[in-house]
C-alpha positions, 0 to 999 in steps of 0.5 A: 500499499503507498501513505495517504500523504506523501503516496512512498510505497510502504509494506501492507502491515506498517503503522506508520511511514518511514519516510515521513511520520504518518500515521497508517491506519489498517485497511478493515479487513473483509469480513465474511459471511458465516455461512449458516451450517446447514445440516447434514441429509443422510440419505434413507435407509432404502427398505429390503424385502425380508429374506425368506424364511427357511421352511419347516422342516417335517415333524419328526424329521432331524438333522442327520435326514435332511442331510442324507434327502438325496441319498434315501431318496436314491435308495428308494429308487435302487430298492424298487428296481431291485424288487422288480428284477427279484421276480427273474429269480427263483421264488418257489421251488417244488419238490416231491418225496419217494419214500425217504426220499426229496427230489427237487422237480422244478423251481420257478421265477415270479415271470415264470407265474405271471405269464403261466410257465410254470407247473407243466406236464413234462416238469411234473410227470414223476410227481403225478400219476398220469398227465390229465391230472398234471395238466390240472395243476398247470398253467394257472393264472396267478393275479396276486404276483401280475398285480405284485409286478405291474404295481411295482411297474407303475411306482417306479414310472410315477417314481421317475415323474418326482410324485409323491405318497402314492408310489409309497402306497403301491410299494407297500401294496405289492409288499403284501401282494408277495406276502398273499403270493406267498401264504396261498401258493398251494392252495391257489395251485391246488398241492396243499390235497399232494402228500408227497409234494413240497413247496419252499420259496426261495432267495427271488421271493424273500429279497422282492418282499424286503426291497418293496417294504425299504422302497415303501418305508424309504419312499414314505421319508423322502416325501415327508422330508421332501421341501415342496416344489417351487410353484412358479418364478414370480416376477422380481421387484423392481430396485427402490429408486434412492431419493436425491440428497441437495448439496448443502451449497445448492440449497443456500444458492437457492434460498439466496435467489 
């Protein structure tokens, strides 16, 4: 700045002129207006959709069952397939007793009884007094074992289609029909009056029965603990829009205008 009397340049912080000694007034400092502090507006939290609660576990189910649920479902299918395979194994063996000697005459599978390919005269010729008597007991359609086989196939188809409840019921009914086949076998074929004929059930019969029961229990256990199938995919809700906040400087300028 300059001295107001002699006009000599002096420093800004000098109170007297160095040349003439004239006191110099300091210029009043411009007071900057203190800007009113605007409260910082924080954006309101956007409500988030509530997470879907996990489906409650079936009553009586434990964490161990849920952890092995996939294995249980596969085991049910394998047991049902083994039950159907057992129909091609020996179901029954017919023996004839000659005095103190017992001779095995024939062994038949479940499929043999279904296709009526059992008890034919040539197989049991030595056990009966005449071919006419043999023919009377041979080639008879067995509805019990046929029903068990048909229901087993239907159950397998329903399992592959991921149906619930009904496959397990069909497996239990099939097991009941297999039991009925063994219990009425001799009376059904008219062999109960022949004292020299003895019928004994074989491994295929017991395997078939056991696998039908196992498939029914495993399938029922799987159905009770399996999560429900989703009805459909719901459209995703539109994203919530966050309201834009005006900066404090722009708000002050708008107020001044």
